[in-house]
N, C-alpha and C positions, 0 to 999 in steps of 0.2 A: 430816775430809773433805778431799778433794783440792781444788785451786784450781778445777778445772772444775766440781766439784759445788757449791763455794761460789758460783761465778758463776751457775749455774743456779738455785740457791735464791734468790739476790739478785734475779734477773730475775723469778722467780715471785712474789716478795714485792711487787715494784713493780707487777706486773699485778694481784695480789690486792688491793693497796691501792686500785686504781681500780674494782674490781668489787664487786658485792654478791651473794655466793653465795646461792642460794635456801635453803640450810640453814646454821645457825650453826656446824656442825662440818665443813662441806664443805672449807674451806681447811685445817684441821688434818689431815683425812684425806689430803689430797693431799700435804702436806708430809711426813707420816709415811711414806706409800708411797714417795716419792722417796728419803727418808733411808734406809729399809730396803734399797732396791735398791742405793743407792750404797755402804753399809757392807758389804753382802754381796759386792760385786764389786771393791772397791778393792784394788789392790796396786801397790807402787812398785818399779820395777826401775831400777837405775843402771847404765848401759852407756856405755863410752867411744865405741864405734862402732856405729851402727845396723845391725841385721841384718834385711834385708827378708825373709829366708827363715825367720826365727824364728817358729814357730807362735804363741808367746806374743804377739809383736808384732802378728800378724795378728788374734788374738783381741781384743786391745785396740782395734784399728781398727774391727773389726766391732761391738764393744760401743759405741764412741763414736758410730758411725753410728746404731745402734739407739736410743741415748739421745737423739740429736738428733731422731729421728722421734717418740719419746715426748713430747719437749718441745713439738714442733710440734703434736702431737695435743692435748696438754693445753691449750696456749695457745688453740687453736681452740675447744676445749670451754668454756674460761672465758669467751671472748668471746661465745660463743653464750648461755651462762648469763646473762652480764651483760646482753646485749641483751634476752633474754626477760624478765628481771626488770625491767629499765628500762621495757619496753613495758607490763608489767602494772601498774606504779605510776604511769604517766603519766595525766593527765586525759583524759577521753573526747574532748575537742575539740583535743587536742594531737597533731599528726602525728608519726609515728615515722620517723626519718630512714632507717631501713633498709627501709621499705616501698616497693615500686616505685611510680612515678608513675602516675596514672590515664591519662596520655597516653603510650603506649609509644613507644620510640625509633623514628623513621621507618625503614621498611625498604623494599626494592625500589623505591627512587627516590621514595618518598612524602615530602611535606613538609607539616607543619601539617594532617595528616589528609586532604589532597587527593592523589588518585592522580596519579602521573606520567603525562603525556600519552603517553609512549613505552612505558609498561608494557604487557605482553601481557595477553590475556584470562585467562590462567592465574592471574594475581595478583589477580583479582577485579574488574578494571576494567569499567565499564559503557560499552559502545560507544555512540556517538551514534546517535540514531534516523535511519533511512534514509528519505528523502522518497519517498513513492509516485511511481511513474513517471507521467508526464502523459498518456500515450497508449499504445494497444496494440491487440490484435486477439483476437477469440474467435470460436468457432463456435457456431451456434445451430440446434437441431433442434426443429421445432414440429409438433404434431399437433392437429387439430380434434377435440375430445373428444365433440361431439354434432353431430347433423345441423343444417346451416345452415337457418335460417328466413328467408324473404324477405317483406318487407313490400310494400304496394301500390306504393310508389315504387321497387321493384326494389333496395332496400337489404337485403342479407342479413346476418344476425347469427349468430355461433356462438362458444362458449367455446373457448379455445385454450390448450394447455400447451406451454411451450418450455423445453428443457434447454440450459444454457450450459456450454461447455467452454473453459477457457483459464486462463492464469496471468500476471498477476493478472486477477481479475474485478472490475469496478467496481460491479456490481450483483449481486443474489442469483442463485445458479446455477439456480434453478427459478422460472419466471414463469407465473402464472395470469392469462390475458389475455382480453379481449373483442375479437373480430375483426369488422369490418364491411367488406363488399364493396359497391362502387357500380357497378352494371351500366351499360354504355354500348353503342352500336352499333358500337364499334371493337373490334378484337381484344384490346385491353388492358382490364384491370379495375383501377380504383383501390381502395385499401383504407386503413383506419385501424385502429390497435390501441391499446388503453389498459388500464390497471387503476387501482386506488385507491392504489397505492403509488408513483405518480409515473413509471410507464412509459408513454411515448407514442411512436408511430411512424406514419408515413404514407408510402405509395408506390404502386407499381403492379406488376402481374404479368401475364404472357401466356405462351402456349405457341406457339412458332413452328409454322406449318402447321395449327393448329387453327382451326376456324370461329369467327367472331365470335359473341358472345351474341345470340340472336334469329335467327341464320341458320337457314333452313329445311333446308339441306343437312346431312346427317349428317357427323360428324367422322371424318376418315380417321385412325384411331389410328396406323396404320403411318407416316403422313406427319408426324405431330406430333412435334416435338422435345422437348428438355428444357425445362421451364418456366423462364422468366427473371423474376427479381424484383429490384427496386431500391426502396430506401426510405431515409428520413432519420428520425432519432430523437432524442428528448430524454429522459434518464432521471435519476432521483434516485439519487445514489451511496450505497453502503452500506459498512460496515466502514471500511477505511482512507480511503474516498472519501466518507464521510458529510458532508453539507453541500455537496457539489460537484454541479453539473449536468453530466451527461455528454452530449456531442454525438456522434452516431454516423451513419455511412453504412453501409447494409446492402445486400448484393447476394448473389445465388445463387451457390453454389460448385459444386453438382451438383444432381441431381434430388431430394436430400433435405435437405442442409445449407445454411444461410446463413452467410456470412462477414461479420463486423462489425468495421469500423475505428472506434475510439472515441478521444475525447480530452476532457480537462477544460478545454482552451483554448476560448475563445469561437468561434474560427474552425476549420473543418475543411476540409482540402484538397479542392477540388472533385473529385468522382469521377463520371464518366459511364460510357459504355461503354469502360472502361479496359483491355480485353483487349489482348494483344499485336497489333500491326498496326493498331490503331484510329487514325483520323484525327480531329483535334480542331480546334476554333475557339472564339472568344469573341464573343458577340453582346450587343447591348443591346435590351431590350424596354421599350416605353412604352405604358401602357394608360390609357384614360379610362373611368371607371366610371359606370354607370347602375343605380340601385337598382331591383330588380324586385319584391322582397317581403321581409318580415321577420316572424318570430315571436319568441318569447321567447329561444330559444337558437340561432337560425340566421338568417343573412342570405343572400338570393339577389341576386347582382350580375351584370350583363352588362359584361364587360370587352372593349373594342375596342382591339386591340393591334397595334402595328407593330414591325418588327424591322430592325436595322441591324448590319452587320459587315463585316470586310475580306474574308472568304472567302464569295463569293456562293453557293457550293454549299450552304452551311448556312442561308442567309437565306431564310426562308419569306415567302410573300405575307402581307399583313395578315390577321389572324384575329380572330374574335369568340368569346369563351369564355362558357359558362354556368358561373358560379363560385358555389360554396356555401362560406360561411364560418360555422363553428359552434364553440361552446365545447367544450372537452374534458371539462368536468365538469358540463355541464347547466345552468350558471348563465347568466343573461341576457347576451347579447353586449354587450361594452363596459361592463359593470357595474363593472369595476375596471381600473386601468392595467396591472397585472401579469398579466392573464388570458392563458392559453395557449389557442390556437385551432388548429383544423384548417382547411385549404383544399383543395378538390377542384374542378378546372376541366376541362371537356371541351368538345368541339364536334363537329360532324358530319363534319369532315374527317379524323378519326382522331387529333386532338391530345388529349393528356391531361397534366395535371400534378397532383401531390398532395403536400401538405407540411404543415408544422407551424410555428407561430409561437412564438418564444422570448419575445416581448413583444407589446404591442398593435399594433406597426407593422412588425415585422421577421419575414419568413417565409423559410424554406428549404424548397425543394420539389424533387422529381425528376419528370421527364416523358419521354414518348416520342411520336414522330410519324413519319409516313411520309416517306421521302426522295424527292426529285424530281431530274430531270436526271440527272447522273452517279450520284446515289445512288438512283435509281428502283429499287424492289423491296427496298430496305434500310430499316432502322429507325434513326432518329437519336435518341440519348439525350441528355437535357438535365438540367442541375443549375441551379436558379434560386436566386439570392439576391435577395429581393424587399423593397422598401421601399414601405409604403403610407401615404399622407397621410390627413388628417382627412376628406377627401371620398372615400376608398377608391380614388383613382387610384394606379396602381402603376408603379414603375420597377424594372427588374431587370437584373442582369448574368447572362447565360446561358452556361454552359460546355457546349458541344455536342460530341458525338463520334459516330462511326459505325464499326462493325466490318464489313469486307467479307465476313467469314465468317458473319454473322448476318442472317437474313431476318425 
């Protein structure tokens, strides 16, 4: 053998001494195959000067390269055989060093199994939850689904279905409701709305130019304008807003739809006649109560009220209201501290307010009344934030506004 072949055989011997071939004759077969190839290809040429153009020399170089490749392949095969055999003979509880770790090498900026905060969503990161927005607006279209039935006390009741459009919606997009109207001798009509799923609202509606309820004159339809509605509401939130109490201010948008501003915050920005060009002021109302009557679910109270404010155009003369306070769920009034109640107050001078209590002593209501003096012939719209003490005396901040274009 040549010195090159001797060295290859020696290297293979050292590798074989450390390996355990899977067959007793594997090593002998390898050695014999290498020896046969070496004997068949060996030739010695003595030359004083190397000739790079000699084909024989080029053949020898090619053979040496090929032999090196064969050696590398054989070494790789022996190592693989040795590893496989070693793994097969290890105890079951002994880890194999060539087996990849259960914890892969961190990639894409990950460390210790935690995603890098700067990784993109394409690498599988989970983005943090987005908090639902705290306020918004939606449109509500309502239809009375059956003929309204009026009781002896001029309270009309009818089922109502409302469809809500908006994104997001804090309550279900379809609401099946019970509507009640409270007739008065004024052009305005108070109403309350409720259902068993936590939807409550109260307010008033009127049609400019239309005759008042009970008026013997026929209504001039051509003179009647678009109905005007305003209300406040308390709703039980759903979906992302489950567990939240939604506070709302409702107003007519056109002759069909209502526009609803809502929030999960306890305070809602006061909204009266907020149309462009409206003039506004803030008043204080203080009332002394006299109990008139009570049954299980309703109290009748006479409220004698006085008003003060900086803008005298908005300050009315003292007024006495016939006030009805009743539970929203038919339970006895005052039977529990968290009871939600409705309030409807009217008088013979065309004043009305209607609202809803968020607890036993705090009411929010909306109202309407005829203007006097500079505002004669116009309607003044009010938003009441009312506090009631244990004796039913009331103190309120009143946000008033009037629109010159509205009669």
